[in-house]
A tleap script that builds the chain and sets N, CA, C and O, in Angstrom:
source leaprc.protein.ff14SB
mol = sequence {
  NMET MET GLU LEU GLN LEU GLN LYS LEU ARG
  LYS ALA ALA ASN MET SER GLN GLN GLU MET
  ALA ASP ALA LEU GLY VAL LYS LYS ARG THR
  TYR GLY SER TRP GLU ARG GLY GLU ALA THR
  MET SER PHE PRO GLN ALA ILE GLU CYS ALA
  ARG VAL LEU GLY CYS THR THR ASP ALA LEU
  ALA GLY ILE LYS GLN GLN SER TYR ALA ASP
  GLU THR GLN ALA ASN LEU ASN ASP TYR TYR
  GLU SER MET ASP ASP GLU SER LYS ALA ALA
  ILE THR GLU THR ALA ARG ILE MET SER GLY
  LYS CGLU
}
set mol.1.N position { 139.120 -169.326 74.710 }
set mol.1.CA position { 138.279 -169.657 73.220 }
set mol.1.C position { 137.224 -169.039 73.492 }
set mol.1.O position { 136.990 -168.878 74.689 }
set mol.2.N position { 136.167 -168.448 72.401 }
set mol.2.CA position { 134.653 -169.021 72.767 }
set mol.2.C position { 134.092 -170.562 72.118 }
set mol.2.O position { 133.190 -171.234 72.617 }
set mol.3.N position { 134.770 -170.861 71.056 }
set mol.3.CA position { 134.533 -172.210 70.996 }
set mol.3.C position { 134.439 -173.418 71.842 }
set mol.3.O position { 133.636 -174.348 71.777 }
set mol.4.N position { 135.679 -173.160 72.853 }
set mol.4.CA position { 135.669 -174.015 73.850 }
set mol.4.C position { 133.986 -173.639 75.224 }
set mol.4.O position { 133.024 -174.311 75.595 }
set mol.5.N position { 134.403 -172.503 75.458 }
set mol.5.CA position { 133.339 -171.495 76.176 }
set mol.5.C position { 131.980 -172.056 75.776 }
set mol.5.O position { 130.949 -172.335 76.388 }
set mol.6.N position { 132.277 -172.098 74.842 }
set mol.6.CA position { 129.630 -172.515 73.614 }
set mol.6.C position { 130.084 -173.774 74.054 }
set mol.6.O position { 129.089 -174.377 74.453 }
set mol.7.N position { 131.416 -174.694 74.221 }
set mol.7.CA position { 131.078 -176.403 74.014 }
set mol.7.C position { 130.718 -176.972 75.729 }
set mol.7.O position { 129.949 -177.779 76.251 }
set mol.8.N position { 131.728 -176.057 76.153 }
set mol.8.CA position { 130.992 -176.520 78.236 }
set mol.8.C position { 130.344 -175.859 78.486 }
set mol.8.O position { 130.363 -175.936 79.714 }
set mol.9.N position { 129.286 -174.740 78.094 }
set mol.9.CA position { 127.963 -174.196 78.580 }
set mol.9.C position { 127.336 -175.383 77.977 }
set mol.9.O position { 126.608 -176.190 78.556 }
set mol.10.N position { 127.875 -175.398 76.176 }
set mol.10.CA position { 126.084 -175.925 76.150 }
set mol.10.C position { 126.620 -178.185 77.062 }
set mol.10.O position { 125.886 -179.095 76.675 }
set mol.11.N position { 127.379 -178.419 77.716 }
set mol.11.CA position { 127.078 -179.770 77.668 }
set mol.11.C position { 127.022 -178.938 79.358 }
set mol.11.O position { 127.512 -179.902 79.946 }
set mol.12.N position { 126.879 -178.305 80.052 }
set mol.12.CA position { 126.524 -177.842 81.666 }
set mol.12.C position { 125.117 -177.558 81.895 }
set mol.12.O position { 124.551 -177.276 82.951 }
set mol.13.N position { 124.547 -177.710 80.445 }
set mol.13.CA position { 123.134 -177.117 79.929 }
set mol.13.C position { 122.784 -178.784 79.542 }
set mol.13.O position { 121.814 -178.844 78.786 }
set mol.14.N position { 123.314 -180.028 79.867 }
set mol.14.CA position { 122.836 -181.106 79.342 }
set mol.14.C position { 122.207 -180.811 78.049 }
set mol.14.O position { 121.020 -181.104 77.905 }
set mol.15.N position { 122.995 -180.155 76.901 }
set mol.15.CA position { 122.194 -180.096 75.836 }
set mol.15.C position { 123.344 -180.774 75.055 }
set mol.15.O position { 124.546 -180.592 75.248 }
set mol.16.N position { 122.548 -181.901 73.784 }
set mol.16.CA position { 123.532 -182.386 72.275 }
set mol.16.C position { 123.188 -181.038 71.449 }
set mol.16.O position { 122.371 -180.118 71.439 }
set mol.17.N position { 124.591 -181.614 70.606 }
set mol.17.CA position { 124.541 -180.231 69.923 }
set mol.17.C position { 123.258 -180.230 68.747 }
set mol.17.O position { 123.101 -179.463 67.797 }
set mol.18.N position { 122.751 -180.929 69.017 }
set mol.18.CA position { 121.611 -181.055 67.852 }
set mol.18.C position { 120.747 -180.185 67.939 }
set mol.18.O position { 120.271 -179.257 67.286 }
set mol.19.N position { 120.540 -181.206 69.888 }
set mol.19.CA position { 119.169 -179.991 70.669 }
set mol.19.C position { 119.669 -178.463 70.279 }
set mol.19.O position { 118.991 -177.670 69.627 }
set mol.20.N position { 120.876 -178.229 70.760 }
set mol.20.CA position { 121.185 -176.442 70.410 }
set mol.20.C position { 120.684 -176.265 69.068 }
set mol.20.O position { 119.637 -175.619 69.069 }
set mol.21.N position { 121.176 -176.710 67.632 }
set mol.21.CA position { 120.970 -176.123 66.577 }
set mol.21.C position { 119.842 -176.000 66.523 }
set mol.21.O position { 119.306 -174.956 66.151 }
set mol.22.N position { 118.863 -177.641 67.090 }
set mol.22.CA position { 117.739 -176.854 66.905 }
set mol.22.C position { 117.133 -175.578 67.346 }
set mol.22.O position { 116.703 -174.793 66.500 }
set mol.23.N position { 117.065 -175.299 68.696 }
set mol.23.CA position { 117.073 -174.523 69.180 }
set mol.23.C position { 117.289 -173.331 68.473 }
set mol.23.O position { 116.372 -172.525 68.319 }
set mol.24.N position { 118.329 -173.159 68.064 }
set mol.24.CA position { 119.067 -172.040 66.969 }
set mol.24.C position { 118.087 -172.207 66.229 }
set mol.24.O position { 117.594 -171.116 65.945 }
set mol.25.N position { 117.373 -173.351 65.614 }
set mol.25.CA position { 117.264 -173.407 64.264 }
set mol.25.C position { 117.982 -172.997 63.722 }
set mol.25.O position { 117.733 -171.916 63.189 }
set mol.26.N position { 119.076 -173.512 63.565 }
set mol.26.CA position { 120.470 -173.577 62.194 }
set mol.26.C position { 120.515 -175.841 62.635 }
set mol.26.O position { 120.096 -176.584 63.522 }
set mol.27.N position { 121.490 -176.003 60.998 }
set mol.27.CA position { 121.712 -177.013 60.995 }
set mol.27.C position { 122.732 -177.643 62.470 }
set mol.27.O position { 122.908 -177.130 63.575 }
set mol.28.N position { 123.197 -178.808 61.940 }
set mol.28.CA position { 124.389 -178.955 63.703 }
set mol.28.C position { 125.418 -178.994 63.348 }
set mol.28.O position { 126.313 -178.921 64.189 }
set mol.29.N position { 125.843 -179.165 61.537 }
set mol.29.CA position { 126.684 -179.180 61.036 }
set mol.29.C position { 127.283 -177.286 61.090 }
set mol.29.O position { 128.468 -177.030 60.873 }
set mol.30.N position { 126.477 -176.403 61.337 }
set mol.30.CA position { 126.723 -175.241 61.562 }
set mol.30.C position { 127.111 -175.057 63.302 }
set mol.30.O position { 128.040 -174.805 64.070 }
set mol.31.N position { 126.381 -175.222 63.277 }
set mol.31.CA position { 126.091 -175.338 65.108 }
set mol.31.C position { 127.449 -175.958 65.461 }
set mol.31.O position { 127.840 -175.502 66.536 }
set mol.32.N position { 128.100 -176.635 65.049 }
set mol.32.CA position { 129.410 -177.679 64.889 }
set mol.32.C position { 130.688 -177.383 64.747 }
set mol.32.O position { 131.769 -177.834 65.126 }
set mol.33.N position { 130.020 -175.913 63.664 }
set mol.33.CA position { 131.749 -175.643 63.230 }
set mol.33.C position { 131.825 -174.236 64.104 }
set mol.33.O position { 132.799 -173.556 63.782 }
set mol.34.N position { 130.899 -173.594 65.264 }
set mol.34.CA position { 131.162 -173.148 65.805 }
set mol.34.C position { 131.529 -173.360 66.826 }
set mol.34.O position { 131.872 -172.511 67.648 }
set mol.35.N position { 131.526 -174.567 66.972 }
set mol.35.CA position { 132.204 -174.669 68.927 }
set mol.35.C position { 133.923 -175.020 68.453 }
set mol.35.O position { 134.958 -174.816 69.089 }
set mol.36.N position { 133.739 -175.547 67.253 }
set mol.36.CA position { 135.332 -175.951 66.679 }
set mol.36.C position { 135.989 -174.836 66.948 }
set mol.36.O position { 136.847 -174.813 67.830 }
set mol.37.N position { 135.564 -173.416 65.983 }
set mol.37.CA position { 136.616 -172.476 65.964 }
set mol.37.C position { 136.264 -172.735 64.406 }
set mol.37.O position { 137.413 -173.043 64.090 }
set mol.38.N position { 135.700 -172.820 63.458 }
set mol.38.CA position { 135.503 -173.404 62.045 }
set mol.38.C position { 134.936 -171.979 60.776 }
set mol.38.O position { 135.002 -171.619 59.600 }
set mol.39.N position { 134.339 -171.599 62.261 }
set mol.39.CA position { 133.008 -170.221 61.186 }
set mol.39.C position { 132.301 -170.039 62.999 }
set mol.39.O position { 131.965 -170.702 63.980 }
set mol.40.N position { 132.436 -168.390 62.389 }
set mol.40.CA position { 132.250 -167.613 62.854 }
set mol.40.C position { 130.419 -167.435 63.692 }
set mol.40.O position { 129.597 -167.495 62.778 }
set mol.41.N position { 129.971 -167.318 64.570 }
set mol.41.CA position { 128.602 -166.954 64.339 }
set mol.41.C position { 128.488 -165.517 64.181 }
set mol.41.O position { 129.518 -164.848 64.105 }
set mol.42.N position { 127.271 -164.936 64.119 }
set mol.42.CA position { 126.688 -163.417 64.198 }
set mol.42.C position { 126.863 -163.158 65.079 }
set mol.42.O position { 127.612 -164.016 65.546 }
set mol.43.N position { 126.552 -162.043 66.158 }
set mol.43.CA position { 126.059 -161.093 66.959 }
set mol.43.C position { 125.191 -162.064 67.496 }
set mol.43.O position { 125.432 -163.008 68.248 }
set mol.44.N position { 123.869 -161.577 66.852 }
set mol.44.CA position { 122.590 -162.030 66.871 }
set mol.44.C position { 123.052 -163.716 67.237 }
set mol.44.O position { 123.139 -164.024 68.425 }
set mol.45.N position { 123.200 -164.259 66.681 }
set mol.45.CA position { 123.228 -165.754 66.802 }
set mol.45.C position { 123.881 -165.941 68.664 }
set mol.45.O position { 123.373 -166.595 69.574 }
set mol.46.N position { 125.236 -165.023 68.677 }
set mol.46.CA position { 125.280 -165.769 69.661 }
set mol.46.C position { 124.829 -165.077 70.696 }
set mol.46.O position { 125.414 -165.076 71.779 }
set mol.47.N position { 123.647 -164.362 70.439 }
set mol.47.CA position { 122.943 -163.367 71.851 }
set mol.47.C position { 121.961 -164.863 72.241 }
set mol.47.O position { 121.748 -165.492 73.277 }
set mol.48.N position { 121.463 -165.021 70.569 }
set mol.48.CA position { 120.482 -165.948 71.331 }
set mol.48.C position { 120.977 -167.218 71.582 }
set mol.48.O position { 120.157 -167.959 72.123 }
set mol.49.N position { 122.619 -167.941 71.242 }
set mol.49.CA position { 123.014 -168.725 72.143 }
set mol.49.C position { 123.069 -168.607 73.855 }
set mol.49.O position { 122.897 -169.567 74.606 }
set mol.50.N position { 123.282 -167.535 74.187 }
set mol.50.CA position { 123.148 -167.024 75.260 }
set mol.50.C position { 121.881 -167.234 75.686 }
set mol.50.O position { 121.831 -168.067 76.590 }
set mol.51.N position { 120.685 -166.709 75.312 }
set mol.51.CA position { 119.994 -167.121 75.785 }
set mol.51.C position { 119.370 -168.963 76.206 }
set mol.51.O position { 119.022 -169.468 77.273 }
set mol.52.N position { 119.457 -169.452 74.965 }
set mol.52.CA position { 119.074 -171.028 75.235 }
set mol.52.C position { 120.187 -171.568 75.727 }
set mol.52.O position { 120.282 -172.784 75.558 }
set mol.53.N position { 121.564 -170.724 76.609 }
set mol.53.CA position { 121.693 -171.326 77.318 }
set mol.53.C position { 121.743 -170.904 78.735 }
set mol.53.O position { 122.089 -171.440 79.788 }
set mol.54.N position { 121.413 -170.095 78.490 }
set mol.54.CA position { 120.536 -169.276 79.801 }
set mol.54.C position { 122.218 -168.506 81.055 }
set mol.54.O position { 122.401 -168.694 82.258 }
set mol.55.N position { 122.930 -167.830 80.217 }
set mol.55.CA position { 124.634 -167.483 80.580 }
set mol.55.C position { 123.959 -165.785 79.512 }
set mol.55.O position { 122.910 -165.303 79.086 }
set mol.56.N position { 125.680 -165.457 79.571 }
set mol.56.CA position { 125.193 -164.098 79.008 }
set mol.56.C position { 126.573 -164.179 77.700 }
set mol.56.O position { 127.651 -164.768 77.774 }
set mol.57.N position { 126.108 -163.495 76.778 }
set mol.57.CA position { 127.743 -163.257 76.127 }
set mol.57.C position { 129.341 -163.016 76.393 }
set mol.57.O position { 130.466 -163.255 75.955 }
set mol.58.N position { 128.681 -162.428 77.333 }
set mol.58.CA position { 130.444 -162.275 78.351 }
set mol.58.C position { 131.068 -164.219 78.381 }
set mol.58.O position { 132.134 -164.758 78.087 }
set mol.59.N position { 129.991 -164.627 78.795 }
set mol.59.CA position { 130.193 -166.184 79.290 }
set mol.59.C position { 130.441 -166.824 78.473 }
set mol.59.O position { 131.190 -167.794 78.586 }
set mol.60.N position { 129.754 -166.382 77.163 }
set mol.60.CA position { 130.702 -167.032 75.920 }
set mol.60.C position { 131.561 -166.813 74.901 }
set mol.60.O position { 131.595 -167.222 73.740 }
set mol.61.N position { 132.135 -166.215 75.429 }
set mol.61.CA position { 133.307 -165.826 74.677 }
set mol.61.C position { 134.193 -165.811 76.454 }
set mol.61.O position { 134.804 -164.784 76.751 }
set mol.62.N position { 134.169 -166.681 77.202 }
set mol.62.CA position { 134.650 -166.842 78.431 }
set mol.62.C position { 135.297 -165.670 78.852 }
set mol.62.O position { 136.508 -165.743 79.060 }
set mol.63.N position { 134.299 -163.837 79.132 }
set mol.63.CA position { 134.930 -163.020 80.145 }
set mol.63.C position { 134.346 -163.328 81.358 }
set mol.63.O position { 133.183 -163.622 81.637 }
set mol.64.N position { 134.863 -163.269 81.711 }
set mol.64.CA position { 134.443 -163.333 83.552 }
set mol.64.C position { 133.958 -161.986 84.275 }
set mol.64.O position { 134.632 -161.053 84.712 }
set mol.65.N position { 132.875 -162.142 84.264 }
set mol.65.CA position { 132.370 -160.794 85.187 }
set mol.65.C position { 132.811 -160.201 86.889 }
set mol.65.O position { 133.131 -159.113 87.369 }
set mol.66.N position { 132.643 -161.371 87.328 }
set mol.66.CA position { 132.427 -161.800 88.628 }
set mol.66.C position { 134.102 -161.688 89.316 }
set mol.66.O position { 135.060 -162.423 89.079 }
set mol.67.N position { 134.029 -160.664 90.096 }
set mol.67.CA position { 135.271 -159.642 90.801 }
set mol.67.C position { 134.835 -159.973 92.163 }
set mol.67.O position { 133.660 -159.771 92.471 }
set mol.68.N position { 135.911 -160.605 93.253 }
set mol.68.CA position { 135.370 -160.368 95.208 }
set mol.68.C position { 136.361 -160.347 95.500 }
set mol.68.O position { 137.152 -161.234 95.178 }
set mol.69.N position { 136.696 -159.256 96.263 }
set mol.69.CA position { 137.315 -158.306 96.799 }
set mol.69.C position { 138.272 -159.351 98.546 }
set mol.69.O position { 139.163 -158.808 99.201 }
set mol.70.N position { 137.884 -160.375 98.767 }
set mol.70.CA position { 138.209 -161.065 99.341 }
set mol.70.C position { 138.731 -162.401 98.342 }
set mol.70.O position { 137.989 -163.131 97.685 }
set mol.71.N position { 140.173 -162.475 98.440 }
set mol.71.CA position { 140.865 -163.448 97.232 }
set mol.71.C position { 140.029 -164.337 97.672 }
set mol.71.O position { 138.996 -164.589 97.051 }
set mol.72.N position { 140.421 -165.064 99.038 }
set mol.72.CA position { 139.484 -166.441 99.589 }
set mol.72.C position { 138.564 -167.202 98.796 }
set mol.72.O position { 138.537 -168.377 98.431 }
set mol.73.N position { 137.647 -165.985 98.592 }
set mol.73.CA position { 136.193 -166.118 97.903 }
set mol.73.C position { 137.022 -166.387 96.068 }
set mol.73.O position { 136.762 -167.357 95.357 }
set mol.74.N position { 137.508 -165.818 95.878 }
set mol.74.CA position { 137.873 -166.076 94.254 }
set mol.74.C position { 138.436 -167.321 93.922 }
set mol.74.O position { 138.187 -168.201 93.098 }
set mol.75.N position { 139.028 -167.188 94.551 }
set mol.75.CA position { 139.638 -168.585 94.567 }
set mol.75.C position { 138.695 -170.087 94.838 }
set mol.75.O position { 139.073 -170.980 94.079 }
set mol.76.N position { 137.494 -170.522 95.826 }
set mol.76.CA position { 136.973 -171.146 96.001 }
set mol.76.C position { 136.199 -171.392 94.757 }
set mol.76.O position { 135.865 -172.441 94.204 }
set mol.77.N position { 135.906 -169.502 94.318 }
set mol.77.CA position { 134.744 -169.499 92.922 }
set mol.77.C position { 135.184 -170.236 91.324 }
set mol.77.O position { 134.507 -170.781 90.451 }
set mol.78.N position { 136.846 -169.897 91.484 }
set mol.78.CA position { 138.064 -170.847 90.912 }
set mol.78.C position { 137.854 -172.372 90.844 }
set mol.78.O position { 137.722 -173.159 89.907 }
set mol.79.N position { 137.872 -172.487 92.089 }
set mol.79.CA position { 137.576 -173.928 92.537 }
set mol.79.C position { 136.287 -175.007 92.123 }
set mol.79.O position { 136.241 -176.136 91.636 }
set mol.80.N position { 134.914 -173.649 92.768 }
set mol.80.CA position { 134.435 -174.257 92.121 }
set mol.80.C position { 133.390 -174.495 90.850 }
set mol.80.O position { 132.474 -175.314 90.769 }
set mol.81.N position { 133.896 -173.372 89.758 }
set mol.81.CA position { 133.654 -173.204 88.446 }
set mol.81.C position { 135.084 -175.242 87.658 }
set mol.81.O position { 135.106 -175.864 86.596 }
set mol.82.N position { 135.661 -175.341 88.623 }
set mol.82.CA position { 136.337 -176.811 87.906 }
set mol.82.C position { 136.372 -177.272 87.874 }
set mol.82.O position { 137.159 -177.996 87.263 }
set mol.83.N position { 134.853 -177.628 89.031 }
set mol.83.CA position { 134.355 -178.633 89.444 }
set mol.83.C position { 133.439 -179.735 88.331 }
set mol.83.O position { 133.196 -179.252 87.225 }
set mol.84.N position { 132.890 -181.321 88.631 }
set mol.84.CA position { 131.951 -182.155 87.904 }
set mol.84.C position { 130.581 -181.449 88.613 }
set mol.84.O position { 130.414 -180.596 89.485 }
set mol.85.N position { 129.896 -182.086 87.953 }
set mol.85.CA position { 128.291 -181.259 89.187 }
set mol.85.C position { 128.109 -182.458 90.583 }
set mol.85.O position { 127.355 -182.381 91.553 }
set mol.86.N position { 129.173 -183.599 90.198 }
set mol.86.CA position { 128.359 -184.436 91.633 }
set mol.86.C position { 129.399 -183.408 93.007 }
set mol.86.O position { 129.098 -183.192 94.181 }
set mol.87.N position { 130.507 -183.021 92.300 }
set mol.87.CA position { 131.303 -181.846 93.186 }
set mol.87.C position { 130.459 -181.038 93.385 }
set mol.87.O position { 129.910 -180.954 94.484 }
set mol.88.N position { 130.153 -180.236 92.339 }
set mol.88.CA position { 129.547 -179.098 92.624 }
set mol.88.C position { 128.207 -179.117 93.645 }
set mol.88.O position { 127.828 -178.162 94.323 }
set mol.89.N position { 127.262 -181.149 93.544 }
set mol.89.CA position { 126.427 -180.876 94.829 }
set mol.89.C position { 127.010 -181.009 96.017 }
set mol.89.O position { 126.802 -179.984 96.666 }
set mol.90.N position { 127.644 -181.789 96.615 }
set mol.90.CA position { 128.251 -182.247 97.301 }
set mol.90.C position { 129.576 -180.695 98.005 }
set mol.90.O position { 129.811 -180.662 99.213 }
set mol.91.N position { 130.128 -179.803 97.204 }
set mol.91.CA position { 130.472 -178.293 97.702 }
set mol.91.C position { 129.186 -177.411 98.315 }
set mol.91.O position { 129.250 -176.614 99.251 }
set mol.92.N position { 127.910 -177.796 97.475 }
set mol.92.CA position { 127.298 -176.951 97.746 }
set mol.92.C position { 127.283 -177.322 99.456 }
set mol.92.O position { 127.844 -176.834 100.437 }
set mol.93.N position { 125.785 -179.092 99.108 }
set mol.93.CA position { 125.216 -178.963 99.920 }
set mol.93.C position { 126.634 -179.195 102.242 }
set mol.93.O position { 126.316 -179.208 103.431 }
set mol.94.N position { 127.693 -179.279 101.626 }
set mol.94.CA position { 128.590 -179.361 102.458 }
set mol.94.C position { 128.938 -177.425 102.814 }
set mol.94.O position { 129.492 -177.111 103.868 }
set mol.95.N position { 128.591 -176.537 101.960 }
set mol.95.CA position { 128.224 -174.689 102.513 }
set mol.95.C position { 127.461 -174.977 103.440 }
set mol.95.O position { 127.575 -174.701 104.634 }
set mol.96.N position { 126.564 -175.611 102.843 }
set mol.96.CA position { 125.355 -174.704 103.117 }
set mol.96.C position { 124.653 -175.436 104.427 }
set mol.96.O position { 123.546 -175.072 104.824 }
set mol.97.N position { 125.613 -176.806 105.243 }
set mol.97.CA position { 125.117 -176.967 106.308 }
set mol.97.C position { 126.272 -176.267 107.058 }
set mol.97.O position { 125.822 -175.751 108.081 }
set mol.98.N position { 127.658 -176.054 106.912 }
set mol.98.CA position { 128.310 -175.158 107.174 }
set mol.98.C position { 127.943 -173.720 107.463 }
set mol.98.O position { 128.937 -172.997 107.529 }
set mol.99.N position { 127.243 -173.348 107.577 }
set mol.99.CA position { 126.206 -172.070 107.000 }
set mol.99.C position { 125.182 -171.184 107.791 }
set mol.99.O position { 124.815 -170.018 107.941 }
set mol.100.N position { 124.927 -172.608 108.246 }
set mol.100.CA position { 123.470 -173.098 109.073 }
set mol.100.C position { 122.684 -172.066 108.462 }
set mol.100.O position { 122.322 -171.167 109.221 }
set mol.101.N position { 122.255 -171.976 106.963 }
set mol.101.CA position { 121.151 -171.961 106.568 }
set mol.101.C position { 120.405 -173.163 105.612 }
set mol.101.O position { 120.800 -173.720 104.588 }
set mol.102.N position { 118.895 -173.344 106.563 }
set mol.102.CA position { 118.186 -174.106 105.841 }
set mol.102.C position { 117.599 -174.272 104.954 }
set mol.102.O position { 117.076 -175.369 104.756 }
savepdb mol mol.pdb
quit
């Protein structure tokens, strides 16, 4: 559901609802109603949300674009997406070391 993705993406960007509302030029109450699914934003507002969050409108809507020919790579990506920031940093560093890339 879009409201769940909007909140998830905002939190991943370390932004408060007030910061998002300010960046979008709307009231905090309006922004919060979008996250809770009580109101629907317009498409131009969704585009602006995506711009502020550095993602696509598909990501806001929870549509996954990435596909992998290798099922293991797809599983790894799913695991990564479910991790908190500290775990992501640890696994990224581990992968860098294991790859031999400096």
